[in-house]
PADONU-497927 format. One line per 8 residues: number of its first residue (from 1); their letters; for each residue x, y, z of C-alpha. Coordinates in steps of 0.2 Angstrom, whole numbers, plus 5000, padded with zeros to 4 digits. Example, Ala and Ser with C-alpha at 12.3 -4.5 7.8 and 13.67 -1.06 7.14 Angstrom:
BEGIN
1 = as = 5062,4978,5039 ~ 5068,4995,5036
This chain:
BEGIN
1 = mgaqirvy = 5088,4860,5119 ~ 5087,4856,5101 ~ 5068,4855,5102 ~ 5068,4872,5109 ~ 5078,4879,5094 ~ 5066,4871,5082 ~ 5051,4879,5091 ~ 5060,4896,5089
9 = krriksvt = 5063,4893,5071 ~ 5045,4889,5067 ~ 5039,4904,5076 ~ 5052,4915,5067 ~ 5046,4908,5050 ~ 5028,4911,5055 ~ 5030,4929,5060 ~ 5041,4932,5044
17 = atkkitka = 5026,4926,5034 ~ 5014,4937,5043 ~ 5026,4952,5041 ~ 5026,4949,5022 ~ 5007,4950,5022 ~ 5006,4966,5033 ~ 5019,4974,5023 ~ 5010,4971,5007
25 = memiaasr = 4994,4977,5014 ~ 5003,4993,5020 ~ 5009,4996,5003 ~ 4992,4993,4995 ~ 4983,5005,5007 ~ 4997,5018,5004 ~ 4994,5017,4985 ~ 4975,5019,4987
33 = ivkaqrqv = 4976,5034,4998 ~ 4983,5045,4984 ~ 4968,5041,4973 ~ 4956,5043,4987 ~ 4963,5060,4991 ~ 4961,5066,4973 ~ 4943,5060,4973 ~ 4939,5070,4989
41 = aasspyae = 4948,5085,4982 ~ 4938,5084,4966 ~ 4921,5081,4975 ~ 4922,5094,4988 ~ 4920,5110,4977 ~ 4904,5103,4969 ~ 4897,5099,4986 ~ 4901,5116,4993
49 = eltravta = 4895,5126,4978 ~ 4879,5116,4978 ~ 4876,5120,4996 ~ 4879,5138,4992 ~ 4866,5137,4978 ~ 4853,5129,4990 ~ 4857,5142,5003 ~ 4855,5156,4990
57 = vatgsntk = 4838,5149,4985 ~ 4832,5147,5002 ~ 4837,5164,5009 ~ 4830,5173,4993 ~ 4813,5166,4995 ~ 4800,5163,5009 ~ 4796,5145,5003 ~ 4794,5132,5016
65 = hpltteae = 4803,5116,5010 ~ 4809,5100,5019 ~ 4827,5105,5013 ~ 4827,5121,5023 ~ 4812,5122,5035 ~ 4814,5114,5052 ~ 4799,5106,5060 ~ 4791,5115,5075
73 = nptraavl = 4792,5099,5086 ~ 4803,5086,5078 ~ 4800,5069,5084 ~ 4810,5057,5072 ~ 4828,5058,5065 ~ 4838,5047,5053 ~ 4856,5043,5057 ~ 4867,5037,5043
81 = lvtsdrgl = 4883,5028,5049 ~ 4898,5025,5038 ~ 4910,5012,5043 ~ 4921,4999,5033 ~ 4918,4982,5025 ~ 4935,4975,5031 ~ 4945,4975,5047 ~ 4963,4978,5050
89 = aggyssna = 4961,4996,5051 ~ 4964,5000,5069 ~ 4950,5009,5078 ~ 4943,5017,5062 ~ 4926,5008,5062 ~ 4924,5007,5081 ~ 4927,5026,5083 ~ 4914,5030,5070
97 = ikaadrlt = 4902,5018,5079 ~ 4905,5027,5096 ~ 4902,5044,5088 ~ 4885,5037,5081 ~ 4880,5030,5098 ~ 4884,5047,5106 ~ 4873,5056,5093 ~ 4859,5044,5095
105 = erlraegk = 4859,5046,5114 ~ 4859,5065,5111 ~ 4844,5064,5099 ~ 4834,5052,5111 ~ 4838,5064,5125 ~ 4829,5077,5115 ~ 4814,5066,5113 ~ 4817,5060,5096
113 = dvdsylig = 4815,5043,5089 ~ 4830,5037,5079 ~ 4830,5027,5063 ~ 4847,5019,5059 ~ 4855,5018,5042 ~ 4871,5008,5040 ~ 4885,5008,5028 ~ 4899,4994,5030
121 = rkavayyg = 4899,4977,5036 ~ 4907,4982,5053 ~ 4892,4993,5057 ~ 4880,4979,5051 ~ 4889,4966,5062 ~ 4889,4978,5077 ~ 4871,4982,5077 ~ 4866,4964,5072
129 = frerqvtd = 4876,4956,5087 ~ 4867,4969,5099 ~ 4850,4965,5091 ~ 4847,4984,5087 ~ 4834,4989,5074 ~ 4841,4994,5057 ~ 4830,5003,5044 ~ 4842,5000,5030
137 = swtgfsds = 4860,4995,5026 ~ 4872,4994,5012 ~ 4889,4985,5010 ~ 4902,4981,4998 ~ 4909,4998,4993 ~ 4916,5006,5008 ~ 4934,5007,5002 ~ 4930,5012,4984
145 = psyadaka = 4913,5021,4983 ~ 4905,5028,4967 ~ 4892,5041,4964 ~ 4880,5027,4960 ~ 4882,5020,4977 ~ 4879,5038,4985 ~ 4863,5039,4974 ~ 4857,5021,4980
153 = vaapliea = 4860,5027,4999 ~ 4852,5044,4996 ~ 4836,5037,4988 ~ 4827,5030,5004 ~ 4834,5044,5015 ~ 4826,5057,5003 ~ 4810,5047,5003 ~ 4810,5047,5022
161 = vlketaeg = 4812,5065,5023 ~ 4798,5069,5011 ~ 4786,5058,5021 ~ 4776,5063,5035 ~ 4782,5057,5052 ~ 4765,5048,5055 ~ 4768,5038,5039 ~ 4786,5033,5044
169 = gvdelhiv = 4795,5049,5039 ~ 4809,5059,5048 ~ 4811,5077,5052 ~ 4830,5077,5052 ~ 4844,5068,5043 ~ 4861,5066,5051 ~ 4877,5058,5045 ~ 4891,5051,5054
177 = ftefvsmm = 4908,5047,5045 ~ 4926,5049,5047 ~ 4933,5065,5041 ~ 4951,5064,5032 ~ 4962,5078,5040 ~ 4979,5071,5035 ~ 4988,5055,5033 ~ 4990,5054,5052
185 = tqtpvdrr = 4974,5061,5058 ~ 4956,5055,5054 ~ 4942,5062,5065 ~ 4924,5054,5067 ~ 4911,5068,5064 ~ 4893,5070,5064 ~ 4884,5082,5053 ~ 4866,5087,5050
193 = llplslde = 4861,5086,5032 ~ 4843,5091,5033 ~ 4836,5103,5036 ~ 4850,5114,5031 ~ 4856,5126,5044 ~ 4853,5142,5034 ~ 4859,5155,5047 ~ 4876,5147,5048
201 = eaasgleq = 4878,5143,5030 ~ 4872,5159,5024 ~ 4882,5169,5036 ~ 4898,5159,5032 ~ 4895,5160,5013 ~ 4891,5179,5014 ~ 4906,5183,5024 ~ 4918,5173,5012
209 = ritkgeil = 4910,5181,4997 ~ 4912,5199,5004 ~ 4930,5195,5009 ~ 4933,5190,4991 ~ 4925,5206,4985 ~ 4911,5197,4975 ~ 4896,5206,4969 ~ 4881,5198,4977
217 = plyefeps = 4867,5193,4965 ~ 4849,5195,4965 ~ 4839,5179,4960 ~ 4823,5176,4951 ~ 4816,5158,4951 ~ 4808,5150,4937 ~ 4795,5142,4938 ~ 4796,5144,4957
225 = aegvldal = 4808,5143,4972 ~ 4799,5128,4978 ~ 4802,5119,4961 ~ 4820,5124,4961 ~ 4822,5117,4979 ~ 4813,5101,4973 ~ 4826,5099,4960 ~ 4841,5103,4971
233 = lpryvesr = 4835,5092,4986 ~ 4841,5075,4979 ~ 4857,5082,4971 ~ 4861,5091,4987 ~ 4859,5075,4998 ~ 4868,5064,4985 ~ 4883,5076,4984 ~ 4885,5077,5003
241 = iynallqa = 4884,5058,5005 ~ 4896,5055,4991 ~ 4908,5067,4998 ~ 4906,5059,5015 ~ 4909,5042,5007 ~ 4925,5048,4999 ~ 4931,5056,5015 ~ 4928,5039,5024
249 = aasehaar = 4937,5029,5011 ~ 4952,5040,5012 ~ 4952,5039,5031 ~ 4950,5020,5030 ~ 4965,5018,5019 ~ 4975,5029,5030 ~ 4970,5020,5046 ~ 4974,5003,5038
257 = rramksat = 4991,5009,5032 ~ 4995,5015,5049 ~ 4989,4999,5057 ~ 4998,4988,5045 ~ 5014,4998,5047 ~ 5013,4996,5066 ~ 5010,4977,5064 ~ 5025,4976,5052
265 = dnaedlik = 5036,4985,5065 ~ 5030,4974,5079 ~ 5034,4958,5068 ~ 5051,4965,5065 ~ 5054,4967,5084 ~ 5047,4950,5087 ~ 5058,4942,5074 ~ 5073,4950,5082
273 = sltrlana = 5068,4944,5100 ~ 5065,4927,5094 ~ 5082,4927,5084 ~ 5091,4932,5100 ~ 5082,4918,5110 ~ 5086,4905,5097 ~ 5105,4911,5097 ~ 5105,4910,5116
281 = arqaditq = 5097,4892,5115 ~ 5110,4886,5102 ~ 5124,4894,5112 ~ 5118,4885,5127 ~ 5117,4869,5117 ~ 5135,4871,5111 ~ 5141,4875,5128 ~ 5133,4859,5135
289 = eiseivgg = 5140,4848,5122 ~ 5158,4855,5125 ~ 5155,4852,5144 ~ 5150,4834,5141 ~ 5165,4832,5130 ~ 5177,4839,5142 ~ 5169,4829,5156 ~ 5170,4813,5146
297 = asaladas = 5189,4817,5142 ~ 5192,4820,5161 ~ 5184,4804,5166 ~ 5194,4794,5153 ~ 5210,4802,5159 ~ 5206,4798,5177 ~ 5202,4780,5173 ~ 5218,4779,5164
305 = agsd = 5228,4786,5178 ~ 5220,4774,5190 ~ 5224,4759,5180 ~ 5242,4764,5180
């Protein structure tokens, strides 16, 4: 019985140590969420205004440009998937990967070849284990991305968009990331970055500006609308990717905080259960010892009475 008590004590000690780790990770993730939320809030207006500027240029001219013109028969698309570098974040990465798989299946059903671009060690490991072809990948900055990281990711994607499909280029650019809705809700989404859906963007922007009572401007392009679009293309892609990376980072921290809180709560419940079992084993041990003492005393009394 004493050996069983020692087993319970070792398990309680082990679970207590694990609880300290998960509690510390929960607090670290909670502290990082605030910074990530601020970065998302700071980057979103720039990305939105840049999209409006691109929409204004495109709708105000008849220039054909990869940023705004859809191919007549698109045959190849690029999909950028954003996951995490580290685990212990619940289903954060797996949900994003599932969303990317659904998007890839839909694009292939439309007759398009898909080039996969990956961010995060989880996506790289997933595709590597299944021996899937990957065009390019990046790791090491999923929980704290910078604008330089977004530029590094955007460069090969922009190059692929500007190439002809016969030379390895793509007709469309999609991104799959986890959108930060709230501390409790993070949703995997897929968005098409290029070509820009002008009808939806223009209608949405125009309706908002009319509602606000703004005066709609007339544009003159210098040196040309095509030159303006050439200058806006890299900034548009970089800003949208950067905003997606920040959204994903905030979602990762929120998912990790929630997962670590759940692990801490489970550890507390397990410690309570093991403590009750240890107490029951100790009580049974004490009861057995008392029974042995009483039994021994009775045996001595009977022996004494027989000798008399």
